[in-house]
N, C-alpha and C positions, 0 to 999 in steps of 0.2 A: 102692167107698169103704172097703171093709174093710180094704183095702191101705194106705189114707190110713191107719187106726187103727192097727193095729198100726205103723205106720210110726212113727206119730207119739206111740207108748206104749212104743217102746224096742224094736220085735218086730226080728227078725232081719233083715229089711229096709234099719235104722238104718245106716249110715256113709256110703253115697256115691253117686250120682246121677251118670254117666257115660254123654256124648252123644254117637253116631254119627258127626257130622260133624267133629269136632273132638275136641283133644285137653282141652277144658276141663271141669269135675267140680265140684259141686257137697258139699261135707262138712255132713254132722251129725252133733252131738254133743245129747246128752241131760243135763240137771243138775236134779234136785230140780224137775222141770215146767218146765226153758225152756228152750225150744229153739236149737239156735245152728248159721246157716246161713253156710257159708264157703264164696261165688263162689270159684272161681282166675281170674276177669276181671276179680273188682270187688279192691280195695285193700283195703277195708271186709268187716264182715258184717253178719248182721241177727240181731236178739233175737225172740223171742216166747214168750210161753207157750203150751204144749201145749191147745189148748182155742181159743185165736185160728189155730193154724195150722189144728186142724182145719175153724174156719167159715171161717175164709178160703177153703181149698180147697173148702168145701162151698159155697159162692156164685157160685166159681171156676166146678165146674162143673153149678151150674144153669143160672148162665146164657148160658153155652155150648150145654150141650143146650136152652134155648129157642131161642137164633140156630138154632141150625144144622138146628135140623127145623120153626124157622119158614121157613129156606131153603129148606130141603129136605125135605118135607112124608112124599116119603116114606120117611123116618130115622125120623118118628112111629111107623111099624105096625112096625121091627125088634123082634125079639125081647132083645137086649144093649143096645140104646140104652132098652129099658122099662125093664129091667132095673136099668140105672145109676140112670132117674129113680127110680124106687123108692127103691132105698138110700140119695138122698140129699135124697126128701121132695118130691121135684116130682112133678104129676100130669101127664102131655103127654098131650091128647086127638088121637086117629088121624085 
């Protein structure tokens, strides 16, 4: 989650996300607290506040962690999964 925070606050990660399976990318720019995302595979752009971006990302991570630890209980004991869960304020039972 720390990387998301650095990214959303305009840290060194700000710029572009490339995909390994194709030439598509998503460009990110930050201006006065508004994050602009422009995917190369769409003819439009998306805008939101940094707080909205971080909240949506955090909730996405929480939801996926809940799902994968439910489907694969052994993941709930993985130290990296547990650390990520702590970073997003999620308590997962072992």
